[in-house]
N, C-alpha and C positions, 0 to 999 in steps of 0.2 A: 614776370612776377614783379608786382609793385612793392615799395617800400610798407605800404598799409598791409598788404597781404602777409608779408614776412613777419611784421610784428604781431600780426592775428595768429600765426602759428604759435608764437610764444604764449599769448594769451590763452590760447586754447590748451596748451600743454599745463597751464597752472589750473585748469579744470578738472584734472585728473587727481584725485586725492591719494596721492603716493606718500602716506605717513608710514615712517618707518616704525618698527617696533623692537622694543628693548629684545636682547638675545634671549632665547628659551621661551619668548611669549608668542601668543598668536599673531601672525602676520598675515594682514588682508592683502592677497596677492592679485585681487580682480584688477584694481586700477593699474598696477604695473604691467599686466597683461593687456589692458586696453591701451595703455599708453604705447606698448610696442607695436600693436597694429596701426595706431594713428602715425606713429614715425615712419612706418613703412608707407603709408598712404601720402603723406606731405614731403617727404625727401627721396622720390623715386630714383634718381641718379645715384644717390648713395648707396641705395639698397640695391642696385644693378651692378656696381662697380666694386664696392666694397663687399668683403665675406663678412657676414653677421653671424655671431655666436652668441647663445642665451647662457649665461653662467648662474647657477643656483635659482633657475627660474625667472629671477627679476633683474639681474645685470645684463648689460651688453658690451660685448667687444666686437669692434669692426676692423677690418684689416684690409688695406689697399696696398698690394705688393709694389716694390718700387722696380726700376730698371736696373738699378746697380745693387747687386746683393752684398757687395763690400761694404755698403756704407750702414751704419747702423740706424735702426728706425728711431723714428719720434713718437711720442705719446701725447696725446692730448686728453683730459680726463676731466670728467664733471660727475655730478651724482644726481640721480633720479628722484630720490626720497626727500622728504622735507619733515620739519618738525611739526607737531600739532598746532592747530589754531583753537584756542580753549573757549568754552562758554564764558560769556562774560567780557572778553576783551573788545575793545572799542575801536574795531576796524572802520575806517572810512567807506570801505567797499567791502563786499564779501569776500573771505580769504580764497575761496577756491571757485570764484566766478572769472578771474582773469580780465577785470575791468580795464577798458583802455579810456582814460580821461585825464583832463589838464596835461596832455603832453606826457603820461606816465602808464605804464602797465602795472595794476596793482594785484597785490595777491601772494599768497604764502608760496616761497620757492623762487619769486622773481629775480631775487638777488642770490638766493642760496639754495640751488645753484643752476636753475633752470634756464638762465640767461647763457650759462655755458653749454648746456646741452643744445639747446636751440641754436646757439650762435655758432658752434662748432659745425654742426649738422649742415646749417645755410650755408656756412663758408665753404664747406665740401660740394655741396650741392652747385653752388655758383660756379666754382672753378671747374669742377667736372663739366658742367654744362658749356663751359667756355673752352673745353678741349684739353685741360690740364693733365699730363701724364708725369708723375713723380718719379725721379730717380731714386729716392730714398723711400723705404716704406712707412706708411702712416697708420698709426693705430690709434683709435678712439675708444675710450673704456669710461663706461657709465654705470657706477654701483648703485646698488637699490638700498643699502643700509650703512651709508656713510655717517649719518647722524648718531648711529648706535654703535660705531667701532669698525664696520667695515668686514667683519669677520666671515660673512658668507659672500659678499661682493668682491670688493677689491682684493682680499687676501687669497680667494679662490680662483681670481682671474690671475694674479702672480704666480699661484701654484701651477696652472696651466703652461703660463708662459716660460717658467722656469724649466718645466718638463720638456718643452720644445727647444731649450737651450737659447731662448732668445734675450739678448742683452741691448736695452735700449740707450741710445746716444743720451736722451733727456726725456723728462716728463713735465708737461707744463698742466698744472693743478691750480685750484683756487688758492687764495692766500694773502696775495698782495692786490693793493687797490689803488684808486685814484683818491688818496686822503685828503681831507681838509684839517690838517693838523693844527691844533688850537696856538701853537708856538710860531707858526709860518704865516706869513701873510698871503701866500698862493699855495694852490694845490700842489701835490707832488705825485708822480706815479712811484709807488714803492714795490719792487721786485723781490718777493720773498726768496732769500737764500737758504732758508732754514725755518722750521717751526718748533715751537716749544713743546715740553713734554706733557703728559696727561695723567693724573693720579687723584683718584677720590677715596677718602677715608671716612671710616664711619666711627664716630665717637658715641660712647655709651656710657651713661650716668645711671647708677642703680640706687633706689633708695625704698622706703617702706611705702606699699600701697594704703590708702586708707582715705577717710573723709576730708574734703578740703576744708571743713569747719576747725580741724584741729591740726593743722600742719607743725611739722617740726621746723626748728630753726633753720635748718637747711634740708632742702628736697632736691630730687633728682633733677628736675627742671632748672632749679636756681643755680645746682653745682655746673651743669652742662652750660647754662648761660655765662657764667663766669669763666669758664674755659673757653668759650667761643669769643668771648670779649677780649680775654688774653691774647688770643690768637691774632685778632685783627689788631691790637696794639703793639705786638712783638712781631712783625713781619719778617719774612726772609731777608737778608742783606741783598743789597744793589749789587749786580752784576752786570757790566758793560761788555756785552758780546761783541765779537768783531762785527757782525752784520749791522748791528745798531750803532756801533761807532762809525762806520762808514755812511750809514744814514745821516747821522748828525752832519758829519764833514760835508756830505753831498748836497746838504740843504740849508748850510748856515748862513749862505747869500740871501736865504729868504726868510730870516728871522723877523718877527714883528718889530716894527719901529720901537716899541716900548721895551723891547727885550734886548735889541741887538747891541747896543753899547754895553749892557751888563755882561751879555753871554760871550760876546767875541772874545773879551778878556780873560773869562775863567776857562779853567782847565775842563776836559770833558767829565771828570769825576764830579767836579764843582756844579757843572751843568746839569747832571743828572738829579741834583737837589732841587732843581727848579722844575724840570720837566716831570718828575714823580708826582706832582700835585694835580695833573690831568690824569684821568684813567687811563687813557690809552697810552700815555708816556709812562705812566707806572708799569703796564704791562709789557712795555717795551724792556725795560730794565731790571725787572726782578720777577722771582717765582711769586705769583699771585695767590691769595687765599681768599676764598668765597665760600662762605656757608650756603648752600643751596636748597636743604631738605630739612625739615624737623619733623618729629613724631613724638607724642606724649600720651596723655590719657585719651580714651575714648569719650570721656565726659566732663563738662566743665566742672563738676563737684567731685571729682576722683583725683586724688593725689597718683600720678604715675609711679609705678615700680621701677620704669626704665623709661629714660628721656635719651632719644637718638638724634643725631644731627649727620648729616653728609657734607662733608667740606671738599669741594673740589680746588685742586692746585694745577696750575700751569706753570712748568718749571722751565727757566732759562738755561742755555747752554752753560755747563758748569755745575749744576745742581742735579745731582742723582735722586731718584726716587728714595733711596736709601737715607739721605740727607734731609728729605722732608719728613719721613717718618720719625727720625730722631729728634727733629725740632719739634714736632707736635707731641711726642711722648714726653719731651722735658717740660712742657707746658701742662699737658694732661695728666701725667701720673701723680705728682704731688697732690693733685684734687680728687684723686681717685677714679678718673675718667678712664675707660678703656679705649684703646684704638685696635681697630682692625681695618683691613683693606675691604672696601666695598666690592670689588670684582678683581680678581688677581689677573684676570684676561684683559682688562681695560687699563693696564698700567703700561705707559710708553715713555720712553727716555726722551730727551731733545734729539731732534734729528742731526745728522751729519750737515756740513755747510757746502752748498753748491758752489762751484767756480764761476767768476765772472770773465774767466779767460778761454771762453768756449764760442764757437760759432752759434751756439744754441742762445746762449746769453745775449750776444751781440743782437741778434736777429729779433729777440723781444725788443730790446730797447730802440733798434733803428724802426721798427713798426710801430711802437708809440709813439716816436718821434715824427713819424710820417703822419700818423691820424691825428695827432694833439701837437701841432707844431708850437715850439715853445714851452711846453710842459716839463719841468724837471722831472727827471729820472734817477732814482737811487735804490741801491740795494737796502735790504731790510730783513727783518725777521717777523714771520706770522704769529701772533700771540695766542691763536687756538689749534685746533689739531684737525687734520684732513685724511683722505684715503692716502695722500703721498706717503704716509708712514709706511704703507705696504709697498706701493710702487716703487719707492727707492731701493728696495732689495734687488731690483733687476735694472737699474739705470745708473749711468754714471753721474748723472747730475738731476736735480729736481728743482724745478723752479715754479714759483706761485705768484699767479697775477691774474685778477679779474679786471677786464677793461670797463670799470664803471667808477662814477662817482658815488663815494659813500656820504657825503655832505656832513653837515655840523653834527649828525648823529653817530656818525663813525660806524664801528663794528656792531653797535647796539641795533642798526637797523637789519640786520640779517635775521633775528629771530623775534622782530618787534610786532606789533599789532599794526603797523603800517607799512609793513615791507612793500617796496616798489621800485621800479627802475625806470629811468626816462626813456622815451622812445628813441632819443637822439643817441643816448648810451649803447642802446640795444643793437641799432644799426651800425654805430661805430664798433661794436663788439665783433659785429660780423666781419666788417672789413679787415678789424685787426687779425683775426684768426686766419683768414684768407691770405693776408700779406705775410704773417709768419710763416704759413705753411709753404707758401711759393718760394721764400726766402731760403728755408731750410730744405726744401725737396726738389731744387733744380730748375726754377724759371725766375 
């Protein structure tokens, strides 16, 4: 099998329009079922030696038993579903064609997270064809609704494994990347030891519905806008979590020349005042506030009786969902704006922190260093949320790392209209996963 053929497998996987739907909404399962058939076709060794189970019709669980049952299994996980590609977006190539051009694979899910599905399966295919026999059991879990909370995919997979009394040594999920952080002069591989929490609140301002030609001095939309502006001006306080503090310390030698003298002499708390001016830096050190959806009148000439906003929060360790709600109410209530949970099922607290004193973590770091010699490796935190919030219930530790460069766009590339991954990164990802499995499972 040539490198080109392996890359084409990823490209073809992008062609399956596996868009996840919100809970309780219609879920188009046909692309997921077609993708299941395709995976059986192109990864025959995996499907010969691993036991495959289908969870909730769309998710997949693969198990390869190890020779030593006293060793706790490891799990590698990714997700099959992707966010939509909306009409009017300016894609350089069709988002669901999996075009290979200019040394990159283009399309929705190339980074988030079919590089993981394809890379993990290809790594297992390669080592099985080379005669690899693990002493530790290997699990691969691929959810079909990660983008909407993982309730039917990862959560149901966890329920099954818990019923079987399976406790994992570790889970390797998405979350850390090879970042081009704007305050560093070189890239750094950040291994996520934890991830931030997740909460969306609905803010409602009420007023008199009427004709737009005779508005009152204050309108529902205007009051809501005032509230949203105040939320942005009054952010949650900075909290320097231990993973981020360790990331700063591990990469301090890579500071940009323009910042090195200034930051080296500063305390970590003072350092955060500079880092927060970049969006990724701000996301590392505080609970973020993001207004994402707005709703008002159905017509341009009608004053809405109700103006509604959804505000999404990603909480750092140390901030509880109750802290966020209280913070928002202090701003909203004096203005007469109501505050509700958008969906109580999708409220998640920040995760626990994984240990760096394990063979699992050391194996991840060693594999990175062997694939990318000289690349700085540091622990850190993932600003978004993943299926690992579920898998962590049955694992001693959860680590988050995708072996790919995000470039200057950073995390924004994940749901962007130009989502793509370099061919080089994909091939290196396959090698990384294979090397990590070999290190953890006895060869």
